TORKEGU-989222 format. One line per field, with one value per residue (C-alpha): residue number from 0; residue in three letters; chain; x, y, z. Coordinates in nm, 4 decimals, padded with zeros to 6 digits. Layout:
<pts>
pos	c(NUM / ...)
code	c(ALA / ...)
unit	c(A / ...)
c1	c(X / ...)
c2	c(Y / ...)
c3	c(Z / ...)
</pts>
This chain:
<pts>
pos	c(0 / 1 / 2 / 3 / 4 / 5 / 6 / 7 / 8 / 9 / 10 / 11 / 12 / 13 / 14 / 15 / 16 / 17 / 18 / 19 / 20 / 21 / 22 / 23 / 24 / 25 / 26 / 27 / 28 / 29 / 30 / 31 / 32 / 33 / 34 / 35 / 36 / 37 / 38 / 39 / 40 / 41 / 42 / 43 / 44 / 45 / 46 / 47 / 48 / 49 / 50 / 51 / 52 / 53 / 54 / 55 / 56 / 57 / 58 / 59 / 60 / 61 / 62 / 63 / 64 / 65 / 66 / 67 / 68 / 69 / 70 / 71 / 72 / 73 / 74 / 75 / 76 / 77 / 78 / 79 / 80 / 81 / 82 / 83 / 84 / 85 / 86 / 87 / 88 / 89 / 90 / 91 / 92 / 93 / 94 / 95 / 96 / 97 / 98 / 99 / 100 / 101 / 102 / 103 / 104 / 105 / 106 / 107 / 108 / 109 / 110 / 111 / 112 / 113 / 114 / 115 / 116 / 117 / 118 / 119 / 120 / 121 / 122 / 123 / 124 / 125 / 126 / 127 / 128 / 129 / 130 / 131 / 132 / 133 / 134 / 135 / 136 / 137 / 138 / 139 / 140 / 141 / 142 / 143 / 144 / 145 / 146 / 147 / 148 / 149 / 150 / 151 / 152 / 153 / 154 / 155 / 156 / 157 / 158 / 159 / 160 / 161 / 162 / 163 / 164 / 165 / 166 / 167 / 168 / 169 / 170 / 171 / 172 / 173 / 174 / 175 / 176 / 177 / 178 / 179 / 180 / 181 / 182 / 183 / 184 / 185 / 186 / 187 / 188 / 189 / 190 / 191 / 192 / 193 / 194 / 195 / 196 / 197 / 198 / 199 / 200 / 201 / 202 / 203 / 204 / 205 / 206 / 207 / 208 / 209 / 210 / 211 / 212 / 213 / 214 / 215 / 216 / 217 / 218 / 219 / 220 / 221 / 222 / 223 / 224 / 225 / 226 / 227 / 228 / 229 / 230 / 231 / 232 / 233 / 234 / 235 / 236 / 237 / 238 / 239 / 240 / 241 / 242 / 243 / 244 / 245 / 246 / 247 / 248 / 249 / 250 / 251 / 252 / 253 / 254 / 255 / 256 / 257 / 258 / 259 / 260 / 261 / 262 / 263 / 264 / 265 / 266 / 267 / 268 / 269 / 270 / 271 / 272 / 273 / 274 / 275 / 276 / 277 / 278 / 279 / 280 / 281 / 282 / 283 / 284 / 285 / 286 / 287 / 288 / 289 / 290 / 291 / 292 / 293 / 294 / 295 / 296 / 297 / 298 / 299 / 300 / 301 / 302 / 303 / 304 / 305 / 306 / 307 / 308 / 309 / 310 / 311 / 312 / 313 / 314 / 315 / 316 / 317 / 318 / 319 / 320 / 321 / 322 / 323 / 324 / 325 / 326 / 327 / 328 / 329 / 330 / 331 / 332 / 333 / 334 / 335 / 336 / 337 / 338 / 339 / 340 / 341 / 342 / 343 / 344 / 345 / 346 / 347 / 348 / 349 / 350 / 351 / 352 / 353 / 354 / 355 / 356 / 357 / 358 / 359 / 360 / 361 / 362 / 363 / 364 / 365 / 366 / 367 / 368 / 369 / 370 / 371 / 372 / 373 / 374 / 375 / 376 / 377 / 378 / 379 / 380 / 381 / 382 / 383 / 384 / 385 / 386 / 387 / 388 / 389 / 390 / 391 / 392 / 393 / 394 / 395 / 396 / 397 / 398 / 399 / 400 / 401 / 402 / 403 / 404 / 405 / 406 / 407 / 408 / 409 / 410 / 411 / 412 / 413 / 414 / 415 / 416 / 417 / 418 / 419 / 420 / 421 / 422 / 423 / 424 / 425 / 426 / 427 / 428 / 429 / 430 / 431 / 432 / 433 / 434 / 435 / 436 / 437 / 438)
code	c(MET / GLY / THR / ASP / ALA / ALA / LEU / ILE / TRP / MET / ILE / GLY / ILE / ALA / SER / ALA / MET / ALA / VAL / ILE / ILE / PRO / PHE / TYR / LEU / ARG / GLN / ARG / LYS / LEU / GLU / ARG / ARG / ALA / GLU / GLU / ALA / GLU / VAL / GLU / ALA / LEU / ARG / TYR / GLY / LEU / HIS / GLU / PRO / ALA / SER / LEU / HIS / PRO / VAL / VAL / ASP / ILE / GLY / TYR / CYS / ILE / ASN / THR / GLY / ALA / CYS / VAL / SER / VAL / CYS / PRO / GLU / GLY / ASP / VAL / LEU / GLY / ILE / ARG / GLY / GLY / GLN / ALA / HIS / PRO / ILE / SER / PRO / ALA / ARG / CYS / ILE / GLY / HIS / GLY / LEU / CYS / GLU / ARG / ALA / CYS / PRO / VAL / GLU / ALA / ILE / GLN / LEU / VAL / PHE / GLY / THR / GLU / LYS / ARG / GLY / VAL / ASP / ILE / PRO / ARG / ILE / GLN / ALA / ASN / PHE / GLU / THR / ASN / VAL / PRO / GLY / LEU / TYR / ILE / VAL / GLY / GLU / LEU / GLY / GLY / MET / GLY / LEU / ILE / ARG / ASN / ALA / PHE / GLU / GLN / GLY / ARG / GLN / CYS / ILE / GLU / GLY / MET / PRO / ARG / PRO / ASN / GLY / GLY / ARG / ALA / GLY / ASP / VAL / LYS / ASP / LEU / LEU / ILE / VAL / GLY / SER / GLY / PRO / ALA / GLY / LEU / SER / ALA / SER / LEU / HIS / ALA / ALA / ARG / HIS / GLY / LEU / ASN / PHE / LEU / THR / VAL / GLU / ARG / GLU / ASP / GLN / ILE / GLY / GLY / THR / VAL / ARG / HIS / TYR / PRO / ARG / LYS / LYS / LEU / VAL / LEU / THR / GLU / ALA / VAL / LYS / VAL / PRO / GLY / TYR / GLY / ARG / ILE / GLY / SER / ARG / GLU / ILE / LEU / LYS / GLU / GLU / LEU / ILE / GLU / ILE / TRP / GLU / ASP / ILE / ALA / ALA / THR / THR / GLY / LEU / GLU / VAL / ASN / THR / GLY / GLU / THR / VAL / GLU / SER / VAL / THR / PRO / GLY / PRO / ASP / GLY / VAL / PHE / SER / VAL / ALA / THR / SER / ARG / ALA / SER / TYR / ARG / ALA / ARG / ARG / VAL / ILE / LEU / ALA / ILE / GLY / ARG / ARG / GLY / VAL / PRO / ARG / ARG / LEU / GLY / VAL / PRO / GLY / GLU / ARG / LEU / PRO / LYS / VAL / ALA / TYR / SER / LEU / ARG / GLU / PRO / GLU / HIS / PHE / SER / ASP / ASP / ARG / ILE / LEU / VAL / VAL / GLY / GLY / GLY / ASP / SER / ALA / VAL / GLU / ALA / ALA / LEU / ALA / LEU / ALA / GLU / GLN / PRO / GLY / ASN / ASP / VAL / LYS / ILE / SER / TYR / ARG / LYS / ASP / ARG / PHE / SER / ARG / ILE / LYS / PRO / ARG / ASN / LEU / GLU / ARG / ILE / GLU / ALA / GLY / ILE / SER / GLU / GLY / ALA / VAL / GLU / PRO / LEU / TRP / SER / THR / ASN / LEU / LEU / ALA / ILE / GLU / PRO / ASP / SER / VAL / ALA / TYR / THR / ASN / GLY / SER / SER / GLY / ARG / GLU / THR / ILE / PRO / ASN / ASP / GLN / VAL / PHE / VAL / PHE / ILE / GLY / GLY / GLU / LEU / PRO / THR / LYS / PHE / LEU / ASP / SER / CYS / GLY / VAL / ALA / ILE / ASP / THR / LYS / PHE / GLY / GLU / PRO)
unit	c(A / A / A / A / A / A / A / A / A / A / A / A / A / A / A / A / A / A / A / A / A / A / A / A / A / A / A / A / A / A / A / A / A / A / A / A / A / A / A / A / A / A / A / A / A / A / A / A / A / A / A / A / A / A / A / A / A / A / A / A / A / A / A / A / A / A / A / A / A / A / A / A / A / A / A / A / A / A / A / A / A / A / A / A / A / A / A / A / A / A / A / A / A / A / A / A / A / A / A / A / A / A / A / A / A / A / A / A / A / A / A / A / A / A / A / A / A / A / A / A / A / A / A / A / A / A / A / A / A / A / A / A / A / A / A / A / A / A / A / A / A / A / A / A / A / A / A / A / A / A / A / A / A / A / A / A / A / A / A / A / A / A / A / A / A / A / A / A / A / A / A / A / A / A / A / A / A / A / A / A / A / A / A / A / A / A / A / A / A / A / A / A / A / A / A / A / A / A / A / A / A / A / A / A / A / A / A / A / A / A / A / A / A / A / A / A / A / A / A / A / A / A / A / A / A / A / A / A / A / A / A / A / A / A / A / A / A / A / A / A / A / A / A / A / A / A / A / A / A / A / A / A / A / A / A / A / A / A / A / A / A / A / A / A / A / A / A / A / A / A / A / A / A / A / A / A / A / A / A / A / A / A / A / A / A / A / A / A / A / A / A / A / A / A / A / A / A / A / A / A / A / A / A / A / A / A / A / A / A / A / A / A / A / A / A / A / A / A / A / A / A / A / A / A / A / A / A / A / A / A / A / A / A / A / A / A / A / A / A / A / A / A / A / A / A / A / A / A / A / A / A / A / A / A / A / A / A / A / A / A / A / A / A / A / A / A / A / A / A / A / A / A / A / A / A / A / A / A / A / A / A / A / A / A / A / A / A / A / A / A / A / A / A / A / A / A / A / A / A / A / A / A / A / A / A / A / A / A / A / A / A / A / A / A / A / A / A / A / A / A / A / A / A / A / A / A / A / A / A / A / A / A / A / A / A / A / A / A / A)
c1	c(-04.7992 / -04.6043 / -04.5233 / -04.1576 / -04.2498 / -04.4956 / -04.2322 / -03.9832 / -04.2395 / -04.3138 / -03.9466 / -03.8957 / -04.1875 / -04.0762 / -03.7232 / -03.8504 / -04.0781 / -03.7875 / -03.6085 / -03.9012 / -04.0761 / -03.7704 / -03.6861 / -04.0421 / -04.0478 / -03.7110 / -03.8353 / -04.1492 / -03.9388 / -03.7112 / -04.0131 / -04.1726 / -03.8443 / -03.8151 / -04.1711 / -04.0976 / -03.7674 / -03.9403 / -04.1969 / -03.9156 / -03.7203 / -04.0193 / -04.0601 / -03.6954 / -03.6573 / -03.4058 / -03.5810 / -03.4083 / -03.0319 / -02.8126 / -02.5085 / -02.3533 / -02.6044 / -02.6723 / -02.8819 / -03.0142 / -03.0724 / -03.3783 / -03.3329 / -03.0225 / -03.1104 / -03.1502 / -03.2427 / -02.9566 / -03.0045 / -02.6277 / -02.6394 / -02.8867 / -02.7005 / -02.3524 / -02.4506 / -02.2986 / -02.5444 / -02.8533 / -03.1721 / -03.0090 / -03.1289 / -03.4282 / -03.6125 / -03.9336 / -04.1271 / -03.8578 / -03.5784 / -03.3418 / -03.4452 / -03.2942 / -03.5053 / -03.3072 / -03.0521 / -02.9713 / -02.8077 / -02.5489 / -02.1971 / -02.0182 / -01.8920 / -01.9425 / -01.9887 / -02.3289 / -02.1797 / -01.9027 / -02.1366 / -02.3717 / -02.2792 / -02.4342 / -02.3104 / -02.6636 / -02.5664 / -02.3716 / -02.2858 / -02.3696 / -02.3399 / -02.6528 / -02.9898 / -03.1671 / -03.3018 / -03.0246 / -02.6698 / -02.3525 / -02.0381 / -01.7335 / -01.3772 / -01.2836 / -01.0750 / -00.9414 / -00.9331 / -00.5866 / -00.7185 / -00.5275 / -00.7202 / -00.7233 / -00.4035 / -00.1194 / 00.0531 / -00.2236 / -00.4310 / -00.7438 / -00.8329 / -01.0930 / -01.3926 / -01.3078 / -01.3575 / -01.6929 / -01.5819 / -01.6058 / -01.6088 / -01.2935 / -01.2048 / -01.2628 / -01.0544 / -00.7719 / -00.7869 / -00.7790 / -00.4663 / -00.2979 / -00.4110 / -00.3073 / 00.0490 / 00.0902 / -00.0397 / 00.1705 / 00.4758 / 00.8021 / 01.0532 / 01.3149 / 01.6798 / 01.8218 / 01.6488 / 01.6961 / 01.7803 / 01.4766 / 01.2223 / 01.0265 / 00.8770 / 00.5391 / 00.3535 / 00.0390 / -00.2214 / -00.4316 / -00.3895 / -00.7322 / -00.7710 / -00.6868 / -00.3919 / -00.2514 / -00.2824 / -00.1070 / 00.1685 / 00.2263 / 00.2372 / 00.4635 / 00.7043 / 00.6790 / 00.7822 / 01.0732 / 00.9398 / 01.0797 / 00.7559 / 00.6047 / 00.2589 / 00.0979 / -00.2178 / -00.3947 / -00.5226 / -00.2988 / -00.3272 / -00.3672 / -00.7059 / -00.8885 / -01.2669 / -01.2987 / -01.1639 / -01.4630 / -01.7156 / -01.8951 / -01.7522 / -01.8489 / -01.9693 / -01.9629 / -01.7397 / -01.8188 / -01.5235 / -01.3943 / -01.0708 / -00.7703 / -00.4068 / -00.1659 / 00.1939 / 00.4442 / 00.1683 / -00.0660 / -00.4360 / -00.7152 / -00.9917 / -01.2776 / -01.5783 / -01.7538 / -01.5435 / -01.5795 / -01.4267 / -01.1833 / -01.0664 / -01.0043 / -00.8009 / -00.5922 / -00.5295 / -00.4178 / -00.1837 / -00.0432 / 00.0115 / 00.2057 / 00.4161 / 00.4825 / 00.5731 / 00.7633 / 00.5383 / 00.5968 / 00.3232 / 00.3584 / 00.0498 / -00.0888 / 00.0190 / -00.2435 / -00.1868 / -00.2758 / -00.1919 / -00.0759 / 00.0723 / 00.2050 / 00.5261 / 00.6442 / 00.9087 / 00.6430 / 00.7172 / 00.4498 / 00.5076 / 00.3121 / 00.2694 / 00.1561 / 00.0969 / 00.4542 / 00.6729 / 00.7008 / 00.7764 / 00.8401 / 00.7148 / 00.6774 / 00.3352 / 00.0679 / -00.2157 / -00.5137 / -00.6825 / -00.8524 / -01.2160 / -01.5341 / -01.6403 / -01.3197 / -01.5128 / -01.8262 / -02.1354 / -02.2196 / -02.5614 / -02.5125 / -02.6610 / -02.5255 / -02.3219 / -02.2132 / -01.8482 / -01.8963 / -01.6712 / -01.9729 / -02.0537 / -01.8931 / -01.9173 / -01.7998 / -01.8240 / -01.5277 / -01.5745 / -01.9383 / -01.8409 / -01.6746 / -02.0220 / -02.2498 / -02.5176 / -02.5434 / -02.8355 / -02.7471 / -02.8916 / -02.7973 / -02.8755 / -02.9383 / -03.1396 / -02.8882 / -02.7065 / -02.4282 / -02.6742 / -02.8840 / -02.5807 / -02.4415 / -02.7726 / -02.8029 / -02.4426 / -02.4865 / -02.8163 / -02.6352 / -02.4187 / -02.5405 / -02.7500 / -02.7662 / -03.0822 / -03.0615 / -03.2761 / -03.2405 / -03.3488 / -03.4442 / -03.5916 / -03.8309 / -04.1203 / -03.9556 / -03.6186 / -03.5363 / -03.2422 / -03.0964 / -03.0066 / -03.3022 / -03.1122 / -03.0537 / -03.4188 / -03.5278 / -03.2821 / -03.3790 / -03.7502 / -03.6931 / -03.4885 / -03.7662 / -04.0402 / -03.8338 / -03.7724 / -03.3966 / -03.4048 / -03.6575 / -03.7209 / -03.7784 / -03.9481 / -03.9665 / -03.7324 / -03.4520 / -03.1983 / -03.2031 / -02.9263 / -02.6887 / -02.6180 / -02.3678 / -02.6427 / -02.9346 / -03.0440 / -03.3280 / -03.5178 / -03.8363 / -04.0749 / -04.2800 / -04.6015 / -04.5263 / -04.2628 / -03.9376 / -03.8646 / -03.5680 / -03.4469 / -03.1567 / -02.8488 / -02.4907 / -02.3669 / -02.4574 / -02.3482 / -02.4069 / -02.4269 / -02.5634 / -02.3060 / -01.9858 / -01.9026 / -01.6721 / -01.3572 / -01.4386 / -01.2326 / -00.9202 / -00.9697 / -01.0301 / -00.7048 / -00.5286 / -00.6823 / -00.9005 / -01.2211 / -01.5450 / -01.8278 / -02.1877 / -02.3030 / -02.6703 / -02.6949 / -02.3620 / -02.1189)
c2	c(04.1460 / 04.0812 / 04.3317 / 04.3511 / 04.4142 / 04.6862 / 04.8491 / 04.8424 / 05.0016 / 05.2737 / 05.3473 / 05.3593 / 05.5935 / 05.8179 / 05.8327 / 05.9173 / 06.1883 / 06.3280 / 06.3834 / 06.4733 / 06.7275 / 06.9525 / 06.9272 / 07.0260 / 07.3164 / 07.4351 / 07.4177 / 07.6143 / 07.8779 / 07.9066 / 07.9211 / 08.2025 / 08.3921 / 08.3562 / 08.4814 / 08.7906 / 08.8498 / 08.8202 / 09.0827 / 09.3101 / 09.2460 / 09.3496 / 09.6647 / 09.7638 / 09.6546 / 09.3841 / 09.0999 / 09.1768 / 09.1193 / 09.4054 / 09.1962 / 08.9000 / 08.6694 / 08.3031 / 08.0696 / 07.7447 / 07.4287 / 07.2957 / 06.9631 / 06.9065 / 07.0988 / 06.8650 / 07.1389 / 07.1219 / 07.4927 / 07.5403 / 07.8013 / 08.0119 / 07.9981 / 08.0847 / 08.3976 / 08.7009 / 08.9414 / 08.7547 / 08.6759 / 08.6580 / 08.2976 / 08.1503 / 07.8204 / 07.8069 / 07.4895 / 07.2847 / 07.4124 / 07.7066 / 08.0046 / 08.3516 / 08.5879 / 08.9142 / 08.8563 / 09.2268 / 09.2039 / 08.9547 / 09.0969 / 08.7809 / 08.6179 / 08.2803 / 08.1039 / 07.9672 / 07.8070 / 07.6442 / 07.5340 / 07.3370 / 06.9671 / 06.8787 / 07.1801 / 07.3025 / 07.6726 / 07.8870 / 08.2571 / 08.4162 / 08.7572 / 08.9185 / 08.7655 / 08.6419 / 08.9937 / 09.2129 / 09.1565 / 09.2575 / 09.3522 / 09.1683 / 09.1619 / 08.8192 / 08.6580 / 08.3071 / 08.1169 / 08.2608 / 08.6180 / 08.6480 / 08.8192 / 08.7184 / 08.9261 / 08.7025 / 08.8565 / 09.1087 / 09.0322 / 09.1840 / 09.1518 / 09.3032 / 09.5158 / 09.5551 / 09.1804 / 09.1937 / 09.1130 / 09.4293 / 09.2784 / 09.3823 / 09.0351 / 08.8857 / 09.1567 / 09.1012 / 08.7261 / 08.7684 / 08.9818 / 08.7026 / 08.4239 / 08.6188 / 08.6683 / 08.3158 / 08.1637 / 08.3861 / 08.2273 / 08.3393 / 08.5259 / 08.3102 / 08.4103 / 08.7505 / 09.0864 / 09.2775 / 09.6432 / 09.8547 / 09.5753 / 09.5076 / 09.1722 / 09.3324 / 09.6631 / 09.6972 / 09.9606 / 10.0688 / 10.0675 / 09.9635 / 09.6319 / 09.4180 / 09.6336 / 09.6547 / 09.2795 / 09.2132 / 09.4583 / 09.3054 / 08.9514 / 09.0574 / 09.1989 / 08.8799 / 08.6756 / 08.9040 / 09.0389 / 09.3531 / 09.5482 / 09.8958 / 10.0100 / 10.3248 / 10.4980 / 10.7866 / 10.9333 / 11.1329 / 10.8682 / 10.4921 / 10.3327 / 10.3194 / 10.3538 / 10.3428 / 10.6984 / 10.8242 / 10.6835 / 10.9337 / 10.9832 / 10.7241 / 10.4795 / 10.1199 / 09.8944 / 09.5244 / 09.2915 / 08.9684 / 08.8796 / 08.8832 / 08.7963 / 09.0619 / 08.9583 / 09.1349 / 09.2945 / 09.0419 / 08.9717 / 09.2234 / 09.0604 / 09.3091 / 09.2349 / 09.5708 / 09.8862 / 10.2479 / 10.3974 / 10.6080 / 10.3065 / 10.1027 / 10.3825 / 10.4114 / 10.0369 / 10.0622 / 10.3500 / 10.1649 / 09.8534 / 10.0557 / 10.2220 / 09.8990 / 09.6915 / 09.9685 / 09.9450 / 10.2275 / 10.3439 / 10.6066 / 10.8144 / 11.0871 / 10.8929 / 10.7880 / 10.5004 / 10.6131 / 10.3052 / 09.9448 / 09.8038 / 09.4492 / 09.4213 / 09.1512 / 09.0487 / 08.9738 / 09.2923 / 09.5557 / 09.9254 / 10.1246 / 10.4982 / 10.7091 / 11.0784 / 11.1014 / 10.8395 / 10.5273 / 10.1791 / 09.8316 / 09.5205 / 09.1511 / 09.1410 / 09.3946 / 09.3722 / 09.6054 / 09.6660 / 09.9927 / 09.9236 / 09.9513 / 10.2830 / 10.4624 / 10.6215 / 10.7934 / 10.7740 / 11.1166 / 11.2801 / 11.3951 / 11.7410 / 12.0923 / 12.2270 / 11.8981 / 12.0028 / 12.3077 / 12.3214 / 12.2918 / 11.9404 / 11.6471 / 11.2702 / 11.1804 / 11.3181 / 11.2812 / 11.5624 / 11.6753 / 11.9182 / 12.1371 / 12.2329 / 12.4590 / 12.7187 / 12.5732 / 12.4883 / 12.1326 / 11.8845 / 11.5153 / 11.3115 / 10.9375 / 10.6874 / 10.4291 / 10.3870 / 10.6305 / 10.9053 / 10.8552 / 10.8463 / 11.1632 / 11.3479 / 11.2557 / 11.3533 / 11.6913 / 11.7507 / 11.7189 / 12.0224 / 12.3659 / 12.5755 / 12.3326 / 12.3027 / 11.9480 / 11.8037 / 11.4601 / 11.3999 / 11.0467 / 10.9288 / 10.6865 / 10.7540 / 10.5786 / 10.4483 / 10.0900 / 09.8528 / 10.0371 / 09.8951 / 09.8798 / 10.0925 / 10.3605 / 10.3538 / 10.4032 / 10.6919 / 10.8717 / 10.8282 / 10.9813 / 11.2621 / 11.3371 / 11.3328 / 11.5671 / 11.8056 / 11.7583 / 11.6280 / 11.7157 / 11.4462 / 11.5349 / 11.2167 / 11.1100 / 11.3864 / 11.4113 / 11.6912 / 11.8980 / 12.1515 / 12.2813 / 12.6540 / 12.8321 / 12.9331 / 12.7018 / 12.3659 / 12.2780 / 11.9520 / 11.7901 / 11.5693 / 11.4569 / 11.6291 / 11.9941 / 12.0342 / 12.2207 / 12.3640 / 12.5704 / 12.6000 / 12.7940 / 12.5799 / 12.6051 / 12.2435 / 11.9276 / 11.5773 / 11.2991 / 10.9357 / 10.7373 / 10.4603 / 10.4010 / 10.2848 / 10.0041 / 10.1687 / 10.0075 / 10.2444 / 10.1859 / 09.8086 / 09.8034 / 09.9932 / 09.7242 / 09.4538 / 09.3098 / 09.1427 / 09.2188 / 08.9686 / 09.0393 / 08.7835 / 08.6897 / 08.4744 / 08.2995 / 08.1748)
c3	c(-01.0640 / -00.7500 / -00.4824 / -00.5894 / -00.9520 / -00.8543 / -00.6370 / -00.9238 / -01.1540 / -00.9008 / -00.8504 / -01.2268 / -01.2781 / -00.9916 / -01.1306 / -01.4760 / -01.3370 / -01.1361 / -01.4644 / -01.6900 / -01.4667 / -01.4065 / -01.7770 / -01.8719 / -01.6263 / -01.7525 / -02.1120 / -02.0274 / -01.8561 / -02.1600 / -02.3916 / -02.1887 / -02.1804 / -02.5584 / -02.6057 / -02.3953 / -02.5758 / -02.9135 / -02.8184 / -02.7022 / -03.0229 / -03.2331 / -03.0258 / -03.0597 / -03.4223 / -03.3311 / -03.5129 / -03.8455 / -03.8534 / -03.9695 / -04.0595 / -03.8793 / -03.7060 / -03.6230 / -03.8361 / -03.6844 / -03.8871 / -03.7033 / -03.8770 / -03.6645 / -03.3451 / -03.0472 / -02.7958 / -02.5485 / -02.4776 / -02.4703 / -02.7478 / -02.5507 / -02.2211 / -02.3570 / -02.5532 / -02.3733 / -02.5358 / -02.4109 / -02.6023 / -02.9456 / -02.9480 / -02.7673 / -02.7306 / -02.9313 / -03.0092 / -02.8397 / -03.0637 / -03.0815 / -03.2947 / -03.3541 / -03.1435 / -03.1550 / -03.4333 / -03.4620 / -03.1182 / -03.2417 / -03.2590 / -03.3589 / -03.0407 / -03.2091 / -02.8745 / -02.9787 / -03.2874 / -03.0853 / -02.8039 / -03.0299 / -03.0007 / -03.3391 / -03.5409 / -03.6067 / -03.5865 / -03.8298 / -03.8201 / -04.1531 / -04.3197 / -04.4592 / -04.5346 / -04.8464 / -04.9017 / -04.7601 / -04.8818 / -04.6989 / -04.8887 / -04.7566 / -04.8941 / -05.0252 / -04.7494 / -04.7022 / -04.3743 / -04.2965 / -04.3585 / -04.6865 / -04.9655 / -05.3299 / -05.3565 / -05.2308 / -04.9311 / -04.8590 / -04.5478 / -04.3892 / -04.0195 / -03.7877 / -03.8714 / -04.2412 / -04.2765 / -04.0977 / -03.7404 / -03.5331 / -03.1839 / -02.9993 / -02.8804 / -03.2253 / -03.3895 / -03.1412 / -03.1952 / -03.5728 / -03.5456 / -03.3490 / -03.5806 / -03.8888 / -03.7648 / -03.6320 / -03.9554 / -04.1776 / -04.3480 / -04.1937 / -04.4153 / -04.5797 / -04.5861 / -04.5051 / -04.5154 / -04.8405 / -04.7841 / -04.7042 / -04.7544 / -04.4381 / -04.3496 / -04.2803 / -04.2903 / -04.0756 / -04.1589 / -03.8606 / -03.4828 / -03.3605 / -03.1739 / -03.4798 / -03.5826 / -03.2309 / -03.1881 / -03.5187 / -03.4227 / -03.0794 / -03.2149 / -03.5007 / -03.2419 / -03.0413 / -03.3459 / -03.4260 / -03.7553 / -03.9110 / -03.9333 / -03.9369 / -03.8192 / -03.9568 / -03.8328 / -04.0028 / -03.6752 / -03.4439 / -03.1708 / -03.1521 / -03.0834 / -03.4146 / -03.4279 / -03.0484 / -03.0247 / -03.2235 / -02.9760 / -02.7514 / -02.4045 / -02.1411 / -02.4066 / -02.2844 / -02.4918 / -02.4775 / -02.4903 / -02.3424 / -02.1691 / -02.4009 / -02.3441 / -02.4668 / -02.5476 / -02.3256 / -02.1171 / -01.9579 / -01.9445 / -01.9939 / -01.7991 / -01.7929 / -02.0152 / -01.9964 / -01.9849 / -02.0877 / -02.4000 / -02.1963 / -01.9966 / -02.3104 / -02.4708 / -02.1544 / -02.1743 / -02.5394 / -02.4558 / -02.1552 / -02.3687 / -02.6259 / -02.3562 / -02.1646 / -02.4701 / -02.6464 / -02.9509 / -03.1986 / -03.4341 / -03.7065 / -03.6233 / -03.8466 / -04.1571 / -04.4124 / -04.6539 / -05.0052 / -05.2128 / -05.1796 / -05.4991 / -05.5388 / -05.7419 / -05.9810 / -05.7273 / -05.4642 / -05.2707 / -05.2045 / -05.2609 / -05.0025 / -05.0483 / -04.7538 / -04.6942 / -04.5603 / -04.7247 / -04.9381 / -04.8038 / -04.9363 / -04.7564 / -04.8326 / -04.6708 / -04.5752 / -04.3209 / -04.3577 / -04.0204 / -04.1103 / -04.0177 / -04.2219 / -04.0714 / -04.1605 / -04.4487 / -04.3104 / -04.5300 / -04.6687 / -04.6953 / -05.0532 / -04.9885 / -05.0465 / -04.7570 / -04.6003 / -04.6372 / -04.4153 / -04.1035 / -03.8747 / -04.0049 / -03.8194 / -03.8503 / -03.5009 / -03.1482 / -02.9170 / -02.6643 / -02.6256 / -02.3489 / -02.6137 / -02.7342 / -02.5323 / -02.6096 / -02.9610 / -03.1885 / -03.2815 / -03.5286 / -03.5067 / -03.8174 / -03.7835 / -03.5827 / -03.4668 / -03.1367 / -03.2293 / -03.3216 / -03.0095 / -02.7789 / -02.9380 / -02.9077 / -02.5405 / -02.4663 / -02.6377 / -02.4584 / -02.1254 / -02.2040 / -02.0837 / -02.3176 / -02.6091 / -02.8194 / -02.9608 / -03.2379 / -03.3969 / -03.7569 / -03.8557 / -04.1854 / -04.0106 / -03.7733 / -03.4765 / -03.3639 / -03.4517 / -03.4084 / -03.1141 / -02.7766 / -02.5349 / -02.2822 / -02.5467 / -02.6496 / -02.2898 / -02.2478 / -02.5683 / -02.4969 / -02.1535 / -02.3100 / -02.5588 / -02.2941 / -02.0753 / -02.3645 / -02.3694 / -02.7282 / -02.9983 / -03.2618 / -03.6255 / -03.7457 / -04.1102 / -04.2205 / -04.4744 / -04.4957 / -04.8150 / -04.7538 / -04.4871 / -04.4640 / -04.2341 / -03.9898 / -04.0791 / -04.2183 / -04.4533 / -04.4490 / -04.5720 / -04.3760 / -04.6731 / -04.5695 / -04.4987 / -04.7666 / -04.7105 / -04.3675 / -04.2503 / -03.8911 / -03.7325 / -03.6715 / -03.5451 / -03.5567 / -03.7511 / -03.6489 / -03.9006 / -03.7880 / -04.0810 / -04.0858 / -04.2721 / -04.6191 / -04.7141 / -04.8591 / -05.1928 / -05.4058 / -05.1972 / -05.1875 / -05.5613 / -05.6189 / -05.4132 / -05.6278 / -05.3497 / -05.4671 / -05.2830 / -05.2478 / -05.1487 / -04.8927 / -04.8777 / -04.5663 / -04.6235 / -04.3544)
</pts>
């Protein structure tokens, strides 16, 4: 081999090594990060998805790493064995960036798993249900992320057929139920397109589920463009800040919402017009959008006394409670955040009842805070317990080993999730499907 040939070989090898070595080191770094994240996920109970989560087809994955790097939540996906794998699927809140970033379409977002089904209203690609003219957007359809809900409201309006001909008497083009992110978005875009519409909200103020979050709760979102208002560019803001933004949007755009008005029935007519009955009035509309959220119906305990005035299913102002004996029921983020907020108020004796022997599927930051609160004595855990009855000045529970126990109590806060408003949807004629790992 001549000198020139040897030189060419050396240059070729050096060039290849210049590419291969950094790639190998990067892969090892990603692999180690995934290993650490997987250990953390097991510790925090984040390895089992609760609802929406990514599934990777390893037969198509070519390991670009794009899906890992674009995820705003971090560590939902990781590189293992040279391919992408779900590491902390319970952290997924449906951004969908990983799915869009994959150049070979090896990732899909799915609802539920093979073992755990998720009930979802039957919705088409344009958000129309099996009932023609009746649409569902936002959390009720399984997409609770604020940006996703806002985007669905926009897409729903822009994809909706425009009314033909003149407007007939009292028949509106559209009636929107709910004023959370999805409902507000639909309302603003309906106004932008000149639709004759009405928005109703059962709460006394706009904001939807966000208003029921504990004070100072961080709300994750992405930048959104609001018609007639501008761009909301902050990704991580507090509950109070987001509510102020919603209120400012309504005031700036002149959006009117009928607050304190609950929709009781939505009935399609033979003429293609819906009759909508509320707690205040009756309306007629060609189309209806339901943006009411999945957690609008709190899950009940099913025990005697849960209808007492001292029992609540949300916590808006923890500072209104002081010198109280308080029991928080639940083991998720909402329960933990409520217990910690109540423990900060003067004189409160706060206990948290959870049916398991440790917290799982809560944010790492919340787990660290509640563990610190327990070690400091601010919150007392009642592990492996189930409530049996609620009395005006006490509660009774069982922990499986010592039988029934009764403790003094002034307030009970229940955070055990929400139920799909199945009865209401069924009365509207909306079909509900149970998804077992389906897109």
